[in-house]
C-alpha positions in Angstrom: 19.4 -3.7 -2.9 16.1 -4.4 -1.5 15.0 -7.3 -0.1 11.4 -8.0 1.1 10.2 -10.5 3.5 6.7 -11.4 3.2 5.3 -13.4 5.9 2.8 -15.9 4.8 2.0 -19.2 6.9 2.1 -18.8 10.8 1.8 -21.7 12.8 2.4 -22.1 16.7 5.7 -22.9 15.9 6.8 -20.8 13.1 6.3 -18.2 10.7 6.9 -19.1 7.1 7.8 -16.2 4.4 8.9 -15.6 1.0 12.3 -13.2 0.3 12.7 -11.5 -2.8 15.7 -9.3 -4.1 14.5 -5.8 -6.1 10.8 -7.7 -6.5 12.3 -11.3 -7.6 11.9 -14.4 -5.7 14.9 -15.6 -4.2 13.8 -18.1 -1.9 11.5 -19.3 1.0 12.0 -18.1 5.0 11.6 -19.5 8.4 11.4 -17.3 11.6 10.2 -17.6 15.2 6.4 -17.4 15.9 5.5 -13.3 15.5 4.4 -12.5 19.1 2.6 -9.5 20.3 5.2 -9.3 23.2 9.3 -10.8 23.2 9.9 -14.3 24.4 13.1 -14.4 24.4 14.6 -16.9 21.5 11.0 -17.3 20.4 9.9 -14.6 19.0 10.1 -13.1 15.1 11.5 -9.4 14.9 9.0 -6.8 14.5 7.5 -6.0 11.2 10.0 -2.6 9.4 12.5 -1.8 7.5 15.8 -2.7 8.3 19.7 -1.7 6.9 21.8 -5.1 6.4 25.4 -5.2 6.5 28.1 -7.6 6.1 29.7 -8.2 9.6 31.8 -10.9 11.5 29.1 -13.2 13.3 31.0 -14.1 16.9 28.9 -17.2 16.4 29.3 -18.5 13.6 33.2 -16.7 13.5 32.8 -15.4 9.7 31.1 -13.0 7.7 27.1 -13.0 7.8 24.2 -10.6 6.8 23.2 -8.8 10.0 20.5 -6.7 10.4 20.9 -3.7 12.2 18.8 -1.6 14.8 16.1 -4.1 15.1 13.9 -3.0 18.4 14.6 -5.1 21.3 16.6 -7.7 19.6 20.7 -7.8 18.9 22.5 -9.9 16.6 19.8 -10.3 14.0 21.2 -12.7 11.1 20.0 -13.9 7.9 22.1 -17.6 8.1 21.0 -21.4 7.3 18.9 -23.6 9.7 15.7 -25.9 9.1 13.8 -25.2 12.0 12.3 -22.8 14.5 15.0 -24.6 16.8 17.6 -23.2 14.5 16.9 -19.6 14.6 16.9 -17.5 17.9 15.1 -14.5 16.4 17.3 -14.9 13.2 15.7 -15.3 9.6 16.5 -19.0 8.2 16.7 -19.4 4.3 15.7 -22.4 2.1 14.2 -23.8 -1.2 11.7 -25.7 -0.5 9.2 -25.5 2.7 6.7 -28.0 4.8 5.0 -27.6 7.9 7.3 -25.7 10.5 10.3 -26.8 7.7 12.4 -25.5 5.0 15.3 -27.4 2.9 18.1 -26.8 0.9 19.4 -24.1 3.4 22.9 -23.8 3.5 22.9 -24.3 -0.4 20.6 -21.4 -0.7 22.1 -19.2 1.9 25.5 -19.3 0.0 23.7 -18.1 -3.0 22.3 -15.4 -1.3 25.3 -14.5 0.9 27.5 -14.1 -2.5 24.9 -11.6 -4.0 24.6 -9.5 -0.7 28.2 -9.7 -0.4 28.8 -8.9 -4.4 26.4 -5.7 -3.6 28.1 -4.4 -0.4 31.5 -4.6 -1.6 30.2 -2.6 -4.7 29.0 0.2 -2.4 25.5 -0.6 -2.7 23.1 0.0 -0.1 21.1 -3.2 1.3 17.9 -2.7 3.2 15.2 -5.3 4.1 10.8 -4.6 4.5 9.8 -7.4 7.0 6.4 -7.6 6.6 
């Protein structure tokens, strides 16, 4: 399964993007600001391709999609949330977007997580390209 996150709208507070799975639109995303120099908890991850695994999250106390081997970042997840204050470097998912905000996040996360978990349980390799 190949996920692709295309960053589309950048403001001084957040980055809005589109997430596709195997070339098909899945949802919108919200991340922190893309910066050349990392500011802890306020910077989007670097562009690149990462393996994605389903792993236990100490923060959320449940299984979550986790990106592996992100340079200079640890614990990068895909999860629910509405604004940059909710991300801490992670990728938030939703169905609607406006300036620095995404909506229907929990419902969107559940649908996405179900797909990712099914692929993982089937032994399918999952990757995400962030650009």
